[in-house]
C-alpha positions in Angstrom: 110.4 87.4 112.8 106.7 87.7 112.4 105.3 91.3 112.5 101.6 91.7 113.4 99.6 95.0 113.4 96.3 95.4 115.2 93.7 98.0 114.3 90.4 98.5 116.0 88.1 100.0 113.4 85.3 101.4 115.5 85.1 98.2 117.4 82.7 98.7 120.3 84.9 97.1 123.0 83.9 97.2 126.7 86.5 99.6 128.0 89.5 101.0 126.3 87.9 104.3 125.2 88.6 107.9 126.1 84.8 108.6 125.8 82.5 106.9 128.3 79.1 105.6 127.3 76.4 104.3 129.7 75.6 101.2 127.6 77.1 99.2 124.8 74.2 100.4 122.7 75.2 104.0 123.4 78.8 103.2 122.3 77.6 101.5 119.1 75.3 104.5 118.3 78.3 106.8 118.8 80.8 104.7 116.8 78.4 104.0 113.9 76.9 107.5 113.5 76.9 108.2 109.8 79.0 111.4 109.9 81.6 109.8 112.2 82.0 106.5 110.4 82.2 108.3 107.0 85.0 110.4 108.4 86.8 107.3 109.8 86.5 105.5 106.4 87.8 108.6 104.5 90.8 108.9 106.9 91.5 105.2 106.7 91.4 105.2 102.9 93.5 108.4 102.4 95.8 108.4 105.4 96.2 105.0 107.0 96.1 102.6 104.1 98.5 104.2 101.5 101.5 104.0 103.7 100.8 100.3 104.6 100.3 99.4 100.9 103.7 101.0 100.2 105.8 99.2 102.8 109.3 98.4 101.5 109.2 95.1 103.6 106.2 93.1 102.7 106.6 90.6 105.6 103.9 91.8 107.9 100.2 91.3 108.6 97.5 93.6 109.9 94.3 92.4 111.6 91.5 94.9 111.6 88.9 94.3 114.3 85.4 95.3 113.7 82.2 94.8 115.7 79.5 92.3 114.7 77.0 95.2 114.7 78.9 97.3 112.1 76.3 97.9 109.4 76.8 95.7 106.4 77.3 98.6 103.9 80.2 99.9 106.1 81.7 96.5 106.5 81.5 96.0 102.7 83.2 99.3 102.1 86.0 98.5 104.5 86.5 95.1 102.8 86.7 96.8 99.5 89.3 99.3 100.8 91.6 96.6 102.1 91.1 94.1 99.3 94.2 95.3 97.4 96.5 94.8 100.4 97.1 91.0 100.9 98.6 91.5 104.4 95.4 92.8 105.8 92.5 90.7 107.2 89.3 91.7 109.0 88.0 89.9 112.0 84.5 90.4 113.4 83.9 90.2 117.1 81.0 90.9 119.5 81.6 93.6 122.1 83.9 92.2 124.8 86.5 93.6 127.2 89.0 95.4 125.1 92.3 94.0 126.5 90.9 90.5 126.6 89.8 90.3 123.0 92.9 92.1 121.6 95.2 89.7 123.5 93.3 86.7 122.2 93.4 88.0 118.6 97.2 88.7 118.7 98.0 85.4 120.4 95.9 83.5 117.8 97.7 85.2 115.0 101.2 84.2 116.1 102.5 81.4 113.9 105.1 80.3 116.5 104.4 81.5 120.1 107.8 80.3 121.2 109.5 82.8 118.9 109.7 86.6 119.3 107.1 88.6 117.5 106.9 92.2 116.5 103.5 93.7 117.3 102.2 97.2 116.7 98.9 99.0 117.3 97.5 101.1 114.5 94.7 103.5 114.6 92.4 104.0 111.7 93.8 107.5 111.2 97.5 106.7 111.7 100.2 106.9 109.1 103.7 105.5 109.2 106.8 105.8 107.0 106.9 103.4 104.0 109.9 101.8 105.7 108.2 101.4 109.1 108.3 97.5 109.1 111.9 97.5 107.9 112.9 100.0 110.6 111.0 98.0 113.2 112.9 94.8 112.2 116.2 96.7 112.2 115.5 98.1 115.7 114.7 94.6 117.0 118.0 93.4 115.5 119.9 96.3 117.0 118.5 95.4 120.4 119.0 91.7 120.2 120.8 91.4 123.5 118.1 93.5 125.3 115.4 91.4 123.7 117.0 88.2 124.8 117.0 89.3 128.4 113.3 90.5 128.6 110.1 88.8 127.6 108.5 92.1 126.5 110.3 95.1 125.0 108.5 98.2 123.7 109.9 100.4 120.9 108.6 104.0 120.7 109.2 106.3 117.8 107.9 109.4 119.5 109.0 112.0 116.9 106.7 112.5 114.0 104.0 114.7 112.7 100.5 115.4 113.7 98.2 116.3 110.9 94.8 118.1 111.0 92.6 118.0 108.0 90.2 121.0 107.4 88.8 123.4 104.8 92.2 125.1 104.5 94.0 121.8 103.7 96.4 119.8 105.8 98.0 121.4 108.8 101.0 119.4 110.0 103.3 120.0 113.0 
C-alpha cells in the first residue's frame, strides 16, 4: 500500500493558518522573515528529518510543498537538507487555497487511485518514531475490515511527547 506524507514548509497558502494576514504579501513577509525561516530550517534539519531518514520501512514518500516566492538561498538549503533521503521530493507552488492545492498534490502523487493509500501530514518541526511507517501499515492491516467498509479512515496516535527547545536544553513532556 502506498504511503504518502505531505509537509508544507512555510508555504504561503490562502487560508489554512492560525495567524491571519491581510494580504498574501504580508503572509510571505511573515513566513520568510530571516529569524523565523532560520528557526524552521534548524528544526527541520535536527528534529523532523532524522527520524524520517531512519524509518525501518523504506516504502514511503514525502512531498514538501514550498512557495514559488521562497528565496533561492532558502530553497537551495532545503534541497541540500533532503538530498540524502530519496523518499523526499520538493514541489513549488504559487499561493493558492490550502485545501485545494494539497488535495491536488496528494491525488497526483497516488500511483493507483483505485487502491487504498496511507496519507499523513507532517509539520516541519514534527518527529515520529523510526517505525512510524511500519506501525501505520500494521494499523491499516489490523483494521482491514473497517477500511473495506469506509472510503476514508483516520488513524490518530494521540500519545506522544511535546518538546520545547531553549537555552536550558530540550524540555519534553
